[in-house]
N, C-alpha and C positions, 0 to 999 in steps of 0.2 A: 492651675495645673502647670507643673514645670516639666518640659521635655528636653532631654539631653541626647545629642547625637555626636558620636566621636569625642566625647568628653566636654562638649560645649553646649550651653543652653541655646535652643533655637525657638523661633516663632513658627509653629507648624502651619499657621494661617497666612503666612507671608507668601508673596508670589513665587518665591523660590521653592516652597514645599507644598503648597495647597493642592497641587494636582496629584499628589502621591498618596493620598489617604482620603477616607470618608466617602468615597464613591463606590458604588457596586461594581462588581466585575463585569456585569452586563453593560453598564455605562461605558466602561473603558473599551469594551469590544465594539460597541456602536460607534464611538468616536473614531477608532482606528479603521473601522470598516469604511467610513466615509473618506478617509485620508489615503488609503493604499489598497492595492489589489493583491491579496495573498494567494489567490487561486490561479494565477497565471501559469504556474508550473504544472497544473493538472491538465492533461491532454483531453480535449473535447469536453463532453458533459456540460454544455452550456446551460441547458435547462436546469440541471441539478445545482449548478453554481448559483443561479438566480434564486432557487428555492432555499438554499442554505443562507444566502445573504438576507432574504426576507425573514427567515426564522430567527436569525441572530438579531436583526433590528427590532423584532418584536419581543426579544428576551426569552424566546422559547427554548426548551430542551429539544435535542435532536436525536433521532434514532436512524442510523443508516442501515438499510436492509439490502442484502445482496449476497451473491456467492463469494467464496474466498478469492482473494487476489484481484478484485475489481476496483480497488481504490478507497475503501471505506476508511481505513486507517490513514491513508494519504490525505483525505478530506479533514480528518480530525487534527492531524498535525498542521495542516494549513491554517485551521482556525486558531491553533495555539499561537500562531504568529501575530494574532490580533491582541494578544495580551500585552500590557505595558512592559517596557523594558525593566522597570524596577518599581518597587513600592516601599513606603515606610512601614515598618512593623515594630512591634514591641520586642525588644532584644531578648533572644533566648526562647521565644515562643515556638512551640512545635508546629503550630498551625498558622504561622505568619499573621498574628492578630493585628487588627487595625488599631492605631493609637487612640482614636477617639471613641470607637464603638467596639471594644473587645468582647469576644464571646466566651472565651474559656475562663473558668473560675480563677485560675492562678493569675491571669492578666488583669481581671477585674479587681483582684486583691491588690495588685501593684498600683492601680489608680488611686486606691484609698490612701496610699502613703503620700501622694502629692507630687512625687518625682518619678518619672518614667523614662528609662533609657530606651533609645530607639536604634534601629539598624536598617540598612538598605537590604532588601531581599528581592529575588527574582521570582515572579509568580510561577507557581508550579503547574506543570502538565502531568497529572498522575494517571498512568495507564494501569487499569485494573483488569487482569485477564480473567475472564469468566471461568469458574471452576465449581462443579457440583459439590465439591467437598469444602467450599469456603465457609468459614465460621463468622459469627457476629463479631468476635474479637478482631479478626483480620480486616473485616470491612469497616466496622465502626470504631472499635477500640475496646479497651478494658482497663480495669483497676488492678494494680499490683498489690496483692495481699501481703507480699513479702515487704514492700516498702512501708505499709501501714504497721506491720510488726516491728519495723526498725524505728518507728516513732514519727514518720512523716504524717502531716495532716492531709485530709482528703482533698483540700484545695491546692496541695503542692503539685507543681508540674512533674515531680518525680513519680507521683502515684498513678496518674492517668496517662496511658499510652494511646495516642490517637491511632485509629485505623486508617486505611487508605483513603476513604472518602473524606474524613476530617482533615487529612493532610493536604487535600486539594482546596482548602479554604482560601478565598481570594484568588482562585485559579480555575483550572479545568479538571474535572474528573471524567476520564474516558474509560467506559466499561467495554472492553473488547469481548464480544459474544455475551450479550446480556441474557440470552436464552439459556445459558449454562449456569447462571446464578440460581441457587436454591430458591424455591418459592417463598419461603419465610423471609429471606433477605430481600427479595423483590418487594415485599410488603413494606420493609423499612425504607427502601428507596422511594417508594410511592409517597410515604409520609415526608421524606426529605424534600421532594419536589413540591409537595402541597403546603406543608407547614414550616419548611426550613428547619425542622428539628427531627430527632430520632427517638423512637421508643423501642427499647429492646424487647425481645420475645417474652421476657419476664415481667414486662410492664414498667420498667424503669425509664424515665425520660432523661435522655442525655441533654443537659442544660446548655446546649451550644447551637444557636441558630446561625449556622454557617452560611457564607456567601460563596456559592460555587456554580459554575456553568457546567451543566450535566450533558454529556454527549455519550452515546452508546452505539454499538453496532451489533448486528445479528445476521445470521444466514437465513434464507427462506425457511418457513415453518416446516416444509416437507423435506428439508435437508437432513441427512443422517446425523443423529446425535444432538439435534436441536430441539429444545423443549419450548412449549408455548410461553409467551410473556404474559403476565397477569394483566387483565383488561384495565383495572384502575391505573396501573403504571403506564400502560400503553396509551391510555387516554390523555396523559399529561405530557406526551411527547409528540413532536412532528415527525412523521415517518417519511423518509426520503429514499426512494429506490435507487440503487446503484447497480447498473448493468455493465456488460462487457463493452469494449470499444465498438463504435458503430461501423467503422470502416477499416480496411486493411492498412490504410495510411496511418490511422491513429494507433493501431496495434504496433506498427513498425516504430512509430515515434516513441511510444512507451518503452519498447524493448531497447531502442538505442539510447534513450536517456538513462536507463537503469542497468545496462550491460556493463561489464567490467571495463573501466577506463584504460587500464594498462593494455588490454587486448585490442581495444579500438585504436590505440596509438601504434600498435605493431602490425596490424593487418587490415586490409580493406574488405568490407562486406558489401559487395555491389548490390544495386537495387534489385536485380533479378533474383538474387539469393534472399534478400530481405523479404521480398514478396512471397517467395515460395515457403520459407520457414514460417512466416507469420500465418500463411494460409493453412499450413499443417494443423496449427492449433485452432484456427477459426473453423475449419471444416469439422473438427471434432465436436463443435458446439451446435452444428446444424443437422438437418435431417436429409440433406441431399447427397451426402457422401456414401460411397459403397462400402459400408462397414460390415464386417462379419459378426459384430455384436453391438448391441445398443449401449451407448455411453450413459451410465447412471450419474456419475459426477464428472462434469466437463472440466477440461484443463483451463486454468485462468491465465492472466497475463504473466504470472510468475513462470509458467511453462515456456512461454514465448521468450522471455528474458534468458532463461537458462539454456534453451535451445541455441539462441544466438551465441551465448558464452561458450558452449561446448564445441560448436562448429568453428568459431574463431580460434579456440584453443588448439584444435586439430591443425588448422591452417598455419598457426605460428610454429607448432612443433614440426611440421613438414616443410617449413621454409617457404611457404607460398606467399606471394605478394598480396594476393586476394583469395578469397574463399573459392574452393573448387567443389564439384559434386562429390569427389572422393572424401571430402571432409565431413560428409554427412554420416560416415560410419567407417567400419573396418572391413576390408576385403569385399567391398561392394555392397555391404548392407547399410542400414540406417541406424546403427547402434548409438551414435552420438545424439541423434534426435530422440531415440528411445530413452536415453539417459535423462534428458530434460523433461520428458513427458511422464515417464513411469513415476508413480507415487503422487502424481498430480491429476490422474485420470482414474476413474473406477468404472469397470464394465459391469453390465447387468448380470452376465454369466461368468462366474469365476474361472470356468475352464478355458475361456477364450484367452489367448495370449496377447499381451500388449504389443509385442513385436509384430504380430500379424496385422493388428489394427493400424499401427504406425506405418507399416509398409503400404497399406491401402491409402492412408492419408497423404503420405509423401508423393506417391505416384499420381494421385488426383491433383495435388497442389502443383506438381511439375507440369502436368498436362495443361492446367490453366495458365501458368506463367509462360510456358513455352509457346502457347497459342498467342498470347499477347506479344511476345517478342517476334514471333514469325510474322504476324500481321503488320507490325509497325516497321519492319525492316525487309520489305519485299525485294528491293533491289539488291541489297547486300546478301540476302539469302540465296538469290538466284546466282550471283557470282560465286558464292561459297559452294553451292551444289555443283556447279560446273567444274570448279577446281578439285573438289572431292572426287568427281567422276574421272577426271584426268589423272589424278595422283593415286586413286584407289584407296589410299590410306592417309589420314592426317593425324599427326601427333602434335597436340596443341602446345606442348612444352618446347618443341623444336621448330614448328612451322609458323608460329604466330607472327613472325617478322614479315611474312609474305603478304600480310593483309593490312593495308594502310588505314582501313576504316575502323579498326579496333580502338577503343578508348585507352588513352595512355595510363600506364600504371597497373592496369588490370587486363592486359591483352589476352593472357592465357585463359582467364576466367570467362571473358566475353566470348572468345572463340569456342570454348568448350560448350557454353550454354547455347550458342547458335547452332552448333552441330547437334546438340541434344534436341533442339527445336526441330531440326530437319528430320531427326529420327522419329520424333513423336507426332509431327504434324503431316509429313508427306512420305515418311518411311523410305527415304533414299539413303539414310545413314544408319549405322548400327554401332553401338558402343561395344568395344572389344576389351577395354581395359581402362586404367586411369589415364584419362585425357586422350585416348586413342579411339578413332572412329574410322570405319571402312565403308566404302560405297556398296550399296546393295541394289 
């Protein structure tokens, strides 16, 4: 057999090329898993990371299960970094066929001629969004009757159009929301995992034993709009549960990593505001908060990220050096936080307003963070309370220079939050306006 790359004949078994063909995609993933850590960018979830690594080493398919916004797709994209940087493939093949072991009929026919042209390809990460209206043609592929009428042979590459799964050959097929795939197509995927081949609902065997690493995600079975996954398919996959961040620190780190970079360069979001905003979302996931309505669908990390973005956006527009409480909303409300949460939370009773829920969440979050600040700064709080009593009113935008203990670059924000802590913890202060507190 003669192989040609870029117009020159090559020996594909030489040291220069032997690593780029004839191995399964699972083998490439195993080798790279031992060489590098691709999960370092995922915050926390140490147990889940270990489970994923073990599943990949054993060559297993993986199903990530958890609510929206908790990192299922992030895990899948991290796994994609274990794919080789490039592979040798038969030139022009729609599914990146292996030069030695081609699976599509058009490539097998090329081998019969004795000369095969090759090209470098990047292994594909094919994301397949679960859709209850998905067809066999979309998922697997189909034959073009028009091309046959035009005189093309059945084994011509022009006749068969591969679907999304086949395009993932020698790469990763990631099904985002497997539970939304029609039951009949789930049966096809079961056969793909078991036999490495596909039989259409009409009984036709697609003669392509593809090599694909199959990864999928799904929301919990009791989640609205999610259907059950067929047991035979579920039995061929390792189910790894993905939950919310375990601590407020992890929630903050996720939000800061994913918030708008331009905003982070323009304004400071101090630790006390980071904790408060992260707690707003985290409290909505728990049972201890004083909510006027039960949360049916809890807000995910995406809500935390967008809350950070909206509050920072307000600070930039108002010319603040660091985030202030007034950036939580307009005219003393919390509308910027509502903007980040609305659409990412669902209440059990539709008549309840998201604004009322967010108002409760923000006040509870402020109570917790203010208590932390008050307890950690007893000396400074005492000095501030005495100064407030003497002055009767403090405007943080004008008076911050009088307090040397305030952190540089965010003096107004720090002074405001300390006064808010006095108001909430010992009730010697009262907020009368943006950055203005009076002694009571």
